[in-house]
C-alpha positions as CSV (number, residue, x, y, z in Angstrom):
1,M,-28.3,-2.1,-54.6
2,N,-25.8,0.7,-53.8
3,F,-26.9,3.5,-51.4
4,Q,-25.1,6.8,-51.4
5,S,-25.7,9.7,-49.0
6,S,-27.0,12.9,-50.4
7,P,-25.5,16.3,-49.5
8,Q,-28.5,16.9,-47.4
9,D,-27.9,13.6,-45.5
10,S,-24.3,14.5,-44.9
11,T,-25.2,17.9,-43.6
12,K,-27.8,16.3,-41.2
13,S,-25.2,13.7,-40.1
14,L,-22.6,16.4,-39.4
15,I,-25.1,18.3,-37.3
16,V,-25.8,15.1,-35.3
17,V,-22.1,14.5,-34.8
18,C,-21.6,18.1,-33.6
19,F,-24.6,17.8,-31.3
20,L,-23.2,14.6,-29.8
21,M,-19.7,16.0,-29.3
22,V,-21.1,19.1,-27.6
23,A,-23.2,16.8,-25.3
24,L,-20.2,14.6,-24.5
25,T,-18.1,17.7,-23.8
26,A,-20.7,19.1,-21.4
27,G,-21.0,15.7,-19.7
28,L,-17.2,15.5,-19.4
29,H,-17.1,19.0,-17.8
30,T,-20.0,18.2,-15.4
31,L,-18.5,14.9,-14.2
32,T,-15.0,16.4,-13.8
33,V,-16.5,19.3,-11.7
34,Q,-18.4,16.7,-9.6
35,A,-15.3,14.6,-9.1
36,S,-13.3,17.7,-8.0
37,D,-16.0,18.6,-5.5
38,E,-15.5,15.2,-3.7
39,Y,-13.1,15.7,-0.8
40,V,-10.3,13.2,-0.6
41,L,-7.2,12.6,1.5
42,N,-4.4,14.0,-0.7
43,E,-0.8,12.9,-0.2
44,M,1.3,16.0,0.4
45,A,4.7,14.3,1.0
46,S,6.4,11.0,2.0
47,T,9.8,10.7,3.5
48,R,10.4,7.0,2.6
49,S,12.8,6.8,5.5
50,G,12.1,3.3,6.7
51,V,9.5,1.8,9.0
52,A,7.9,4.3,11.4
53,Y,5.9,3.2,14.5
54,S,4.5,6.5,15.9
55,V,4.4,10.2,15.2
56,H,3.8,13.3,17.3
57,V,3.8,16.9,16.0
58,L,4.8,20.0,17.9
59,E,4.8,23.3,16.0
60,D,6.8,22.8,12.9
61,Y,8.4,19.5,13.8
62,A,7.3,15.9,13.5
63,F,8.8,13.4,15.9
64,V,8.8,9.9,14.4
65,T,9.8,6.7,16.2
66,G,11.5,3.8,14.4
67,N,14.1,1.1,14.5
68,D,16.9,3.6,14.9
69,G,15.4,5.8,17.5
70,V,13.5,9.1,17.2
71,S,13.8,11.1,13.9
72,V,12.9,14.8,13.9
73,F,11.5,16.3,10.7
74,D,11.1,19.9,9.9
75,V,7.6,20.1,8.4
76,S,7.3,23.9,8.0
77,E,7.3,23.2,4.3
78,V,4.8,20.5,4.3
79,R,5.5,19.2,0.8
80,E,9.2,19.0,1.6
81,P,9.8,17.5,5.1
82,R,13.4,17.4,6.0
83,R,15.0,15.2,8.7
84,I,17.1,17.5,10.8
85,S,18.2,15.2,13.6
86,L,18.1,11.6,14.9
87,L,18.2,10.6,18.6
88,E,19.8,7.2,18.2
89,L,18.6,4.4,20.5
90,A,20.1,0.9,20.4
91,D,16.8,-0.9,20.4
92,G,14.9,1.8,18.5
93,A,11.7,3.3,19.9
94,F,8.0,2.4,19.7
95,D,6.2,5.4,21.1
96,L,6.7,8.8,22.8
97,C,4.7,11.5,24.5
98,F,5.7,15.1,25.5
99,D,5.5,17.5,28.4
100,G,6.6,20.7,26.8
101,R,9.7,19.9,24.8
102,V,10.7,17.0,27.1
103,A,9.9,13.6,25.5
104,Y,9.2,10.4,27.3
105,I,10.2,7.5,25.0
106,A,9.1,3.9,25.1
107,A,12.4,2.4,24.0
108,D,11.8,-1.3,23.9
109,E,14.5,-3.1,25.9
110,E,16.1,0.1,27.0
111,G,12.9,0.9,28.9
112,L,12.1,4.5,29.5
113,V,14.3,7.2,27.9
114,I,13.7,10.9,28.7
115,A,15.1,13.4,26.2
116,D,15.1,17.2,25.8
117,F,14.1,18.4,22.3
118,G,14.3,22.1,23.2
119,D,16.6,22.3,20.3
120,P,15.1,19.9,17.7
121,K,18.4,19.8,15.8
122,Q,20.4,18.7,18.9
123,P,18.2,16.4,21.2
124,E,19.8,15.5,24.5
125,I,19.1,12.5,26.7
126,L,18.3,13.6,30.2
127,G,17.8,10.2,31.9
128,A,16.7,6.6,31.4
129,L,15.4,3.6,33.4
130,N,15.9,0.1,32.2
131,M,13.5,-2.3,34.0
132,G,14.4,-5.5,32.2
133,G,11.3,-5.8,30.0
134,S,10.1,-4.4,26.7
135,T,8.5,-0.9,26.9
136,F,5.9,-0.5,24.2
137,D,4.0,2.6,25.2
138,V,4.1,5.6,27.6
139,S,1.7,8.1,29.1
140,V,2.6,10.9,31.5
141,E,0.4,12.7,34.1
142,G,2.0,15.1,36.5
143,H,5.3,13.8,37.8
144,L,4.5,10.2,36.9
145,A,5.2,8.2,33.8
146,Y,3.1,5.1,33.1
147,L,4.8,2.5,31.0
148,A,3.2,-0.4,29.1
149,D,5.7,-3.2,29.3
150,I,4.8,-6.2,27.1
151,S,6.7,-8.6,29.4
152,N,5.9,-7.2,32.9
153,G,2.7,-5.1,32.7
154,L,2.2,-1.6,34.0
155,R,5.2,0.2,35.4
156,I,4.8,3.5,37.2
157,V,7.8,5.8,37.4
158,D,8.4,9.0,39.2
159,V,10.0,11.5,36.8
160,S,10.2,14.5,39.0
161,D,13.9,14.5,38.4
162,P,14.3,13.5,34.7
163,S,17.9,12.6,35.3
164,H,17.0,10.0,38.0
165,P,13.6,8.4,37.2
166,I,12.5,6.0,39.9
167,E,10.0,3.2,39.7
168,V,7.3,3.6,42.4
169,G,4.6,1.1,41.5
170,S,3.6,-1.7,39.1
171,Y,0.7,-4.0,38.1
172,S,1.6,-7.4,36.6
173,L,0.0,-8.2,33.2
174,S,1.2,-10.1,30.2
175,D,1.2,-8.5,26.7
176,L,0.2,-5.0,27.8
177,R,0.4,-2.8,24.6
178,A,-0.9,0.6,25.5
179,V,-1.7,2.9,28.4
180,E,-3.6,6.2,28.9
181,V,-4.0,7.9,32.2
182,R,-6.3,10.6,33.5
183,D,-7.1,11.8,37.0
184,G,-5.9,8.6,38.7
185,V,-7.5,6.2,36.3
186,A,-5.4,4.1,34.0
187,Y,-6.8,2.5,30.8
188,L,-4.8,-0.5,29.6
189,A,-4.9,-2.3,26.2
190,V,-4.3,-6.0,26.6
191,P,-5.0,-7.9,23.3
192,N,-6.2,-11.2,24.9
193,R,-8.4,-9.5,27.5
194,G,-9.4,-6.2,25.9
195,L,-9.6,-2.9,27.7
196,M,-8.8,-2.9,31.4
197,V,-9.5,-0.1,33.8
198,L,-7.3,0.4,36.9
199,D,-7.4,2.8,39.8
200,V,-3.9,4.3,40.2
201,T,-4.7,7.1,42.7
202,E,-2.2,5.3,44.9
203,P,0.7,4.7,42.5
204,S,2.4,2.3,44.8
205,S,-0.6,0.0,44.9
206,P,-2.8,0.1,41.8
207,S,-6.2,-1.6,42.4
208,G,-9.7,-2.4,41.3
209,A,-8.8,-3.8,37.9
210,R,-11.8,-4.6,35.7
211,E,-12.2,-5.7,32.0
212,V,-14.6,-3.9,29.7
213,P,-16.6,-6.3,27.5
214,G,-16.6,-5.9,23.7
215,T,-13.0,-4.7,23.5
216,Y,-11.2,-7.9,22.7
217,A,-7.9,-7.5,20.8
218,A,-7.3,-3.9,22.0
219,I,-3.8,-2.8,21.0
220,N,-3.8,1.0,21.1
221,L,-5.7,3.8,22.9
222,H,-6.5,7.5,22.4
223,L,-8.1,9.4,25.2
224,S,-9.7,12.7,24.2
225,G,-12.5,14.6,26.1
226,E,-15.3,12.3,27.1
227,Y,-14.3,9.6,24.7
228,L,-11.7,6.8,24.6
229,Y,-10.9,5.4,21.1
230,I,-9.7,1.8,21.1
231,S,-7.9,0.2,18.2
232,C,-8.8,-3.5,18.3
233,H,-6.8,-4.9,15.4
234,S,-9.1,-7.1,13.3
235,H,-12.1,-6.2,15.5
236,G,-12.0,-2.5,14.4
237,T,-12.1,0.7,16.3
238,K,-14.4,1.1,19.3
239,I,-15.6,4.4,20.7
240,L,-16.2,4.5,24.5
241,D,-17.9,7.1,26.6
242,V,-15.7,7.7,29.7
243,S,-17.7,10.4,31.4
244,D,-17.9,7.9,34.2
245,P,-14.1,7.2,34.2
246,L,-14.2,3.9,36.0
247,N,-17.1,2.6,34.0
248,P,-16.5,3.2,30.3
249,E,-19.3,2.2,27.9
250,I,-19.1,1.4,24.2
251,V,-21.2,3.9,22.2
252,G,-20.0,3.2,18.7
253,E,-17.6,1.3,16.5
254,Y,-16.1,1.1,13.0
255,T,-15.0,-2.1,11.4
256,I,-13.8,-2.9,7.9
257,S,-13.5,-6.4,6.5
258,G,-9.9,-7.6,6.4
259,G,-8.7,-4.5,8.3
260,E,-6.3,-4.2,11.2
261,S,-7.0,-1.1,13.3
262,Y,-3.7,0.1,14.8
263,S,-4.4,3.7,15.9
264,A,-6.9,6.5,16.0
265,Y,-6.9,10.2,16.5
266,D,-9.8,12.6,16.8
267,Y,-10.1,16.2,15.6
268,G,-13.4,17.9,16.3
269,E,-16.1,15.7,14.8
270,L,-13.6,13.8,12.7
271,L,-11.8,10.6,13.5
272,Y,-8.6,9.5,11.7
273,V,-8.0,5.7,11.8
274,A,-4.7,4.1,10.9
275,D,-5.4,0.6,9.5
276,L,-2.3,-1.4,8.7
277,Q,-4.1,-3.4,5.9
278,K,-6.8,-0.9,4.7
279,G,-4.9,2.4,4.9
280,A,-5.9,5.7,6.5
281,R,-9.6,6.2,7.0
282,L,-11.3,9.4,7.8
283,L,-14.7,9.2,9.7
284,D,-17.4,11.6,10.6
285,I,-18.2,11.0,14.3
286,S,-20.6,13.8,14.8
287,D,-22.8,11.0,15.9
288,P,-20.4,8.7,17.8
289,S,-22.9,5.8,17.7
290,D,-22.9,5.8,13.9
291,P,-19.4,6.7,12.4
292,Q,-19.5,7.4,8.6
293,E,-16.5,7.1,6.4
294,L,-15.7,10.2,4.4
295,A,-12.4,9.3,2.7
296,S,-9.5,6.8,2.6
297,F,-5.9,6.7,1.5
298,G,-4.0,3.5,0.6
299,T,-0.9,3.0,2.7
300,Q,0.2,0.9,5.7
301,P,0.1,3.1,8.8
302,H,0.9,2.1,12.3
303,D,0.0,5.5,13.9
304,V,-1.8,8.7,13.0
305,F,-1.6,12.3,14.4
306,H,-3.5,15.4,13.2
307,D,-2.3,19.0,13.6
308,G,-3.8,22.0,11.9
309,D,-4.6,21.3,8.3
310,Y,-2.6,18.1,8.0
311,T,-2.6,14.5,9.0
312,Y,0.6,12.7,9.8
313,L,1.0,8.9,9.4
314,A,3.8,6.7,10.7
315,C,3.9,4.1,8.0
316,E,5.8,1.1,6.8
317,R,7.5,3.5,4.3
318,G,8.2,6.3,6.8
319,L,6.3,9.5,7.5
320,V,3.4,10.3,5.2
321,I,1.6,13.7,5.3
322,L,-2.0,14.0,4.1
323,Q,-4.5,16.8,3.7
324,Y,-8.3,16.4,3.5
325,G,-9.8,18.5,0.7
326,P,-10.6,18.7,-3.0
327,P,-8.4,16.5,-5.2
328,D,-4.9,18.0,-5.6
329,S,-3.7,17.7,-9.1
330,G,-0.2,17.6,-7.9
331,S,-0.7,14.6,-5.5
332,N,-4.0,12.9,-6.2
333,M,-5.2,11.6,-9.6
334,N,-8.9,11.1,-9.0
335,T,-10.0,14.1,-11.0
336,S,-7.6,13.5,-13.9
337,K,-8.6,9.9,-14.0
338,Y,-12.2,10.8,-14.6
339,T,-11.2,13.3,-17.2
340,I,-9.0,10.9,-19.1
341,L,-11.6,8.1,-19.1
342,L,-14.4,10.5,-20.3
343,A,-12.1,12.0,-23.0
344,V,-11.3,8.6,-24.3
345,A,-15.0,7.7,-24.4
346,A,-15.8,10.9,-26.3
347,V,-13.1,10.3,-28.9
348,A,-14.2,6.7,-29.4
349,V,-17.8,7.7,-29.9
350,G,-16.9,10.5,-32.3
351,A,-14.6,8.1,-34.3
352,F,-17.3,5.5,-34.5
353,I,-19.8,8.0,-35.9
354,V,-17.4,9.3,-38.5
355,F,-16.5,5.8,-39.6
356,Y,-20.2,4.9,-39.9
357,L,-21.0,7.9,-42.0
358,R,-18.1,7.3,-44.4
359,S,-19.0,3.6,-44.8
360,R,-22.6,4.4,-45.9
């Protein structure tokens, strides 16, 4: 028996098709708006300038350490960072910190290098101190620089005269990776022991070392306000209350399976985490005991720094600049991805309905 559709049936079918297409279009618009309302970490720029180990931002300049020394980028146009100078160092640089425009650089086997970046286009070395080890990190308080030396432990250097730094104290440790100092208390990251706390009120004779349980594999530190953020490699990121400086207590932590936490930086109630395997992670730490992930960005960062509206990552591919906000059509494809998928689905459904009607 041969069935043929009547004009009335065709009209009804067309009405149904139109209704379905309108519904799909409305759904497409709704889901696209919902996707655009979800805040993400948008990539604003990437320098692709080779491996970067740390980054520090002052005003319109990003100072990035790497295998060739310290690169200075003009980031006044955030989408178009420009390298304007390079302070060349024979063994490269791992980390740096600033006092004004004077930088104290952890320069591997060159030890401590002190440089003036008053003119970012023409940095000038003021002084250096080679102590025969491998300097990995540096922290400065007052006229003293505290160096994390992987081979020899903590080295304390008087930098009152930047042209003639003088070692004034030390504390022997193996595999010391990071140091933070405040008010005569030094916090030390030692992977095989965790966080160590040291009294350095007498720089010539540090004393009272103690280990903090639960901080095994500590490789980096960030001290801010009443909290110390510890990057513990595969053991995640720990948040410690240091309101009692000599007796810090763990109050929260963030761990991701397969991750390697390398660095952390807080900004208000947000914490940016640089995970070498899992990328950049943005956490809500309004409740430090229960960090909540807000967004992530896939890359391989060693270090993270936040300034103003932007987040700066020192990555395997160089400097990467991110911004947290609605998806940016110029740099993030989340919204367009939803739109394309839904559009394809709408066309497929419409085509199927037309094919079905014609085959009746």
